C-alpha positions, 0 to 999 in steps of 0.5 A, spaced: 500 727 928 496 731 933 500 738 934 499 738 941 503 731 942 509 734 938 515 738 940 514 745 943 515 748 936 510 744 933 505 745 938 506 753 937 501 757 934 503 764 931 498 770 931 496 768 924 494 761 926 498 756 922 502 751 926 510 751 926 514 745 925 521 744 926 524 742 919 530 743 916 529 744 909 534 746 903 532 753 900 535 758 896 533 765 899 534 771 894 533 778 895 528 782 890 530 789 893 535 791 887 539 795 892 541 789 896 544 784 891 543 777 896 542 770 894 544 764 898 543 756 900 540 755 907 536 750 911 530 752 914 529 752 922 522 752 922 516 752 917 509 754 917 503 755 912 505 763 912 513 762 912 519 760 915 525 762 920 532 761 917 539 762 920 543 767 915 550 769 916 548 776 914 542 781 916 537 783 911 533 789 913 526 788 916 521 789 910 526 786 904 522 782 899 525 776 898 524 769 893 524 763 897 525 757 893 525 749 895 531 746 892 528 739 892 522 742 887 524 748 884 518 751 887 518 758 889 514 763 893 515 771 894 516 773 901 518 779 906 523 779 912 518 780 918 523 779 924 531 779 924 534 777 931 541 777 932 544 770 934 551 771 935 553 778 935 555 780 928 556 773 925 549 770 925 541 772 925 535 768 925 530 771 920 523 770 920 520 770 913 513 771 911 510 769 905 506 774 901 500 769 900 499 763 905 501 757 902 497 750 903 503 746 903 509 749 899 514 745 904 511 739 901 510 736 908 507 729 909 501 729 913 501 737 914 497 740 920 490 741 919 491 748 919 495 749 913 
């Protein structure tokens, strides 16, 4: 699929250069910071070779190290919170998670973008 022919999110390129795709993929996010015990099942909002965006009911501090696990396969990647935007004041946040190392197709997307 030509990314420029898809949705606005599919055609958007971030500063790191990989295409973002709007996909709801079930994941488990677990904090790797011993000072903040947190783990939960969520769905991604957007994914890329460099990480994902996900809506959580709890704000995690930027810089917090986390593990991102695909529920479908059990594959896991380490990441960190790079963005936290309030969606509903005090109730939900959009978090940007960046992998420590970019992954070719961690998300198991059929026909991933060429820049993955």
